[in-house]
SERO-4910 file (N, C-alpha, C, O; in steps of 0.05 Angstrom, whole numbers):
BEGIN
 pado doro    nc1    nc2    nc3   cac1   cac2   cac3    cc1    cc2    cc3    oc1    oc2    oc3
  Unk    A   2874   1673   1570   2854   1689   1556   2829   1692   1573   2816   1713   1573
  Unk    A   2822   1671   1588   2798   1673   1606   2802   1693   1628   2784   1707   1636
  Unk    A   2827   1695   1638   2833   1714   1660   2829   1742   1650   2819   1759   1665
  Unk    A   2836   1748   1626   2832   1775   1615   2803   1781   1612   2794   1804   1619
  Unk    A   2787   1762   1603   2758   1766   1601   2746   1772   1628   2729   1790   1631
  Unk    A   2754   1757   1648   2743   1761   1675   2752   1788   1687   2737   1801   1701
  Unk    A   2776   1796   1681   2786   1821   1690   2771   1845   1678   2764   1864   1691
  Unk    A   2766   1843   1652   2750   1863   1638   2721   1864   1649   2710   1885   1653
  Unk    A   2710   1841   1653   2683   1839   1665   2682   1852   1692   2663   1867   1699
  Unk    A   2701   1845   1709   2702   1857   1736   2705   1887   1735   2692   1901   1751
  Unk    A   2722   1896   1718   2727   1925   1716   2702   1940   1705   2696   1962   1714
  Unk    A   2688   1927   1687   2663   1940   1676   2641   1941   1697   2622   1957   1694
  Unk    A   2642   1924   1717   2622   1925   1739   2631   1944   1761   2615   1959   1772
  Unk    A   2657   1944   1768   2666   1960   1790   2669   1989   1784   2662   2006   1800
  Unk    A   2679   1996   1760   2684   2024   1754   2660   2042   1753   2661   2064   1764
  Unk    A   2637   2033   1742   2614   2051   1743   2604   2055   1771   2594   2077   1778
  Unk    A   2606   2035   1788   2597   2037   1816   2616   2057   1831   2606   2072   1848
  Unk    A   2641   2056   1825   2660   2074   1838   2655   2103   1831   2661   2121   1846
  Unk    A   2643   2108   1807   2637   2135   1799   2614   2147   1814   2609   2171   1811
  Unk    A   2600   2131   1829   2576   2141   1844   2583   2152   1872   2565   2160   1886
  Unk    A   2608   2152   1879   2615   2160   1907   2611   2190   1912   2606   2197   1935
  Unk    A   2614   2207   1892   2611   2236   1896   2584   2246   1889   2580   2270   1887
  Unk    A   2565   2229   1885   2538   2237   1878   2522   2244   1903   2527   2233   1925
  Unk    A   2502   2262   1900   2484   2267   1922   2464   2244   1925   2463   2226   1909
  Unk    A   2449   2245   1947   2430   2224   1952   2409   2223   1930   2400   2202   1922
  Unk    A   2401   2246   1920   2381   2248   1899   2392   2236   1873   2378   2221   1859
  Unk    A   2416   2242   1866   2429   2231   1842   2432   2201   1844   2427   2186   1825
  Unk    A   2440   2191   1867   2443   2162   1871   2416   2148   1869   2414   2126   1857
  Unk    A   2395   2160   1880   2368   2149   1878   2358   2148   1849   2345   2128   1841
  Unk    A   2364   2169   1834   2356   2169   1806   2370   2148   1790   2357   2134   1774
  Unk    A   2396   2145   1794   2411   2125   1779   2403   2097   1787   2400   2080   1770
  Unk    A   2400   2093   1813   2392   2066   1822   2364   2059   1812   2359   2036   1803
  Unk    A   2346   2078   1813   2319   2073   1803   2319   2067   1774   2304   2049   1764
  Unk    A   2335   2081   1759   2337   2076   1730   2348   2049   1724   2338   2035   1706
  Unk    A   2368   2040   1739   2380   2014   1734   2360   1992   1741   2358   1972   1727
  Unk    A   2347   1995   1764   2327   1975   1772   2304   1974   1752   2294   1953   1745
  Unk    A   2295   1997   1744   2273   1999   1725   2280   1987   1698   2264   1974   1685
  Unk    A   2305   1992   1689   2314   1980   1664   2314   1949   1665   2305   1936   1646
  Unk    A   2323   1939   1687   2323   1910   1690   2295   1899   1691   2289   1878   1679
  Unk    A   2277   1913   1705   2249   1904   1707   2236   1906   1680   2221   1888   1672
  Unk    A   2240   1928   1666   2228   1931   1639   2238   1910   1620   2222   1900   1604
  Unk    A   2263   1904   1621   2274   1883   1604   2262   1856   1610   2255   1841   1592
  Unk    A   2259   1850   1636   2247   1824   1643   2218   1822   1635   2210   1801   1625
  Unk    A   2203   1843   1639   2175   1843   1631   2172   1840   1601   2155   1825   1591
  Unk    A   2189   1855   1586   2188   1853   1556   2195   1825   1547   2184   1815   1528
  Unk    A   2215   1813   1560   2223   1786   1552   2201   1766   1557   2196   1748   1541
  Unk    A   2188   1768   1580   2167   1749   1587   2142   1753   1569   2130   1733   1560
  Unk    A   2135   1778   1564   2111   1783   1548   2116   1781   1518   2096   1782   1503
  Unk    A   2140   1779   1509   2146   1777   1481   2147   1803   1466   2145   1804   1442
  Unk    A   2150   1825   1482   2152   1852   1470   2180   1858   1460   2198   1842   1461
  Unk    A   2183   1883   1451   2209   1892   1442   2227   1898   1466   2219   1913   1484
  Unk    A   2250   1885   1467   2267   1887   1490   2278   1916   1494   2280   1925   1517
  Unk    A   2285   1929   1472   2296   1956   1474   2275   1975   1485   2281   1992   1502
  Unk    A   2250   1973   1476   2229   1991   1485   2223   1985   1515   2220   2004   1530
  Unk    A   2222   1960   1522   2217   1953   1550   2238   1964   1569   2232   1973   1590
  Unk    A   2263   1961   1560   2286   1971   1576   2284   2002   1579   2288   2012   1600
  Unk    A   2279   2015   1556   2278   2045   1557   2255   2055   1574   2259   2074   1590
  Unk    A   2232   2043   1571   2209   2052   1587   2213   2046   1616   2207   2063   1634
  Unk    A   2224   2023   1622   2230   2016   1650   2251   2034   1663   2248   2041   1686
  Unk    A   2271   2040   1647   2292   2058   1657   2281   2086   1663   2287   2098   1684
  Unk    A   2265   2096   1645   2253   2122   1649   2235   2123   1674   2236   2141   1690
  Unk    A   2218   2103   1676   2199   2102   1698   2214   2098   1725   2207   2109   1745
  Unk    A   2235   2081   1724   2250   2076   1748   2266   2100   1757   2268   2106   1781
  Unk    A   2278   2115   1737   2293   2139   1744   2274   2160   1756   2282   2173   1776
  Unk    A   2251   2163   1745   2232   2183   1755   2223   2175   1783   2221   2192   1801
  Unk    A   2217   2150   1787   2209   2140   1814   2232   2143   1834   2227   2152   1857
  Unk    A   2256   2136   1826   2279   2139   1844   2284   2168   1852   2291   2174   1874
  Unk    A   2280   2186   1832   2284   2215   1838   2262   2225   1857   2269   2239   1876
  Unk    A   2237   2217   1852   2216   2226   1870   2218   2215   1898   2212   2230   1917
  Unk    A   2227   2191   1901   2230   2179   1928   2253   2192   1943   2250   2197   1967
  Unk    A   2275   2197   1929   2298   2209   1942   2295   2239   1948   2311   2250   1964
  Unk    A   2276   2252   1936   2272   2280   1941   2258   2283   1967   2252   2305   1975
***
């Protein structure tokens, strides 16, 4: 049973990354920025005691915008 859980976890990590191979540099920058921003927003919201969903959403939006602007 543990092997199945680890296989599902590995597939859920690998498959989204494999879908990024046909993206342009701008698209990859936007997605990467959004992912990094979401993680940062979640961490800041957790530390400050804020709403985790709002922190993640705001961080993802800001990160995606920043990633887009940098890659342009």
